[in-house]
Structure formats: structure tokens, C-alpha cells
C-alpha positions in Angstrom: -4.1 4.3 -27.4 -2.7 1.9 -24.8 0.5 2.6 -23.0 1.6 -1.0 -22.8 4.9 -2.0 -24.6 4.1 -4.4 -27.4 6.4 -7.3 -28.6 8.1 -5.1 -31.1 8.9 -2.4 -28.5 10.2 -5.1 -26.1 12.5 -6.5 -28.8 13.8 -3.1 -29.6 14.6 -2.4 -25.9 16.5 -5.7 -25.7 18.5 -4.8 -28.8 19.3 -1.4 -27.5 20.4 -2.9 -24.1 22.6 -5.4 -25.9 24.3 -2.6 -27.9 24.8 -0.4 -24.8 25.9 -3.0 -22.3 27.1 -6.0 -24.3 26.0 -9.6 -23.9 28.3 -10.2 -20.9 26.9 -7.4 -18.7 23.3 -7.9 -19.5 22.6 -10.8 -17.0 24.3 -8.7 -14.2 22.2 -5.7 -15.2 19.0 -7.8 -15.1 19.8 -9.1 -11.7 20.5 -5.5 -10.4 17.2 -4.3 -11.9 15.3 -7.2 -10.3 16.9 -6.6 -6.9 16.0 -2.9 -7.1 12.4 -3.6 -7.9 12.2 -6.2 -5.1 13.6 -3.7 -2.6 11.2 -1.1 -3.8 8.2 -3.4 -3.4 9.3 -4.4 0.0 9.8 -0.8 1.1 6.4 0.2 -0.3 4.7 -2.7 1.4 6.4 -1.7 4.7 5.3 1.9 4.4 1.7 0.8 3.6 1.6 -1.5 6.6 3.1 1.2 8.9 0.5 3.7 7.6 -2.4 1.2 8.2 -1.2 0.5 11.7 -1.0 4.3 12.5 -4.5 4.8 11.1 -5.8 2.0 13.3 -4.2 3.5 16.3 -5.7 6.9 15.5 -9.2 5.4 15.1 -8.9 3.5 18.4 -7.9 6.8 20.1 -10.8 8.6 18.5 -13.3 6.0 19.5 -14.8 7.0 22.9 -15.3 4.4 25.5 -18.7 2.7 25.6 -19.6 4.3 28.9 -18.8 7.8 27.4 -20.6 7.3 24.1 -23.9 5.8 25.3 -26.0 8.1 27.4 -27.2 6.7 30.5 -30.9 6.0 30.1 -33.0 7.1 33.0 -35.9 5.0 33.8 -39.1 6.6 32.6 -41.5 7.9 35.2 -44.5 5.7 34.6 -46.7 7.2 37.3 -49.9 8.8 36.3 -50.0 12.6 36.8 -51.7 13.6 39.9 
């Protein structure tokens, strides 16, 4: 069974909101809810970008320098054994 609100459920929510808040307060309430969701999304986006930036910094610190990670290859001794 899906958890989405169908058209009947949505209409019921609007009727209940009208009864609780009245037709004059409903637009103001809608704006407040919209503002709250927008601020929440902006905050979540900011937290995610900060988290990604800190992960990148940690990965760069963990990455050894090229001179440290690659062992220095010694030239092979190609002389014939004596």
C-alpha cells in the first residue's frame, strides 16, 4: 500500500485547515509553510556541501605525495653473472 496522499486525502486536509484557521489566515499559513520548507532545503543543501568539502579535504590529506607513494625503481643489473 502506497504512502502517497491521494486527491481525497488532500481535499480532506484543505477542509480541515479551513475549519481550523479560517479562509483569511490560510494564505498566510501557506506562505509560512513554504518559507519554512525553503529554509530547510537551503540549510540541508549547505550542510551537504560543507560535508562534501570536508570529505574532499580529508581525501587530499590521506593521499600521499607521488614521490612517497611510488617506490623508486632501481635500474636492473643486466650484467651477466661472472
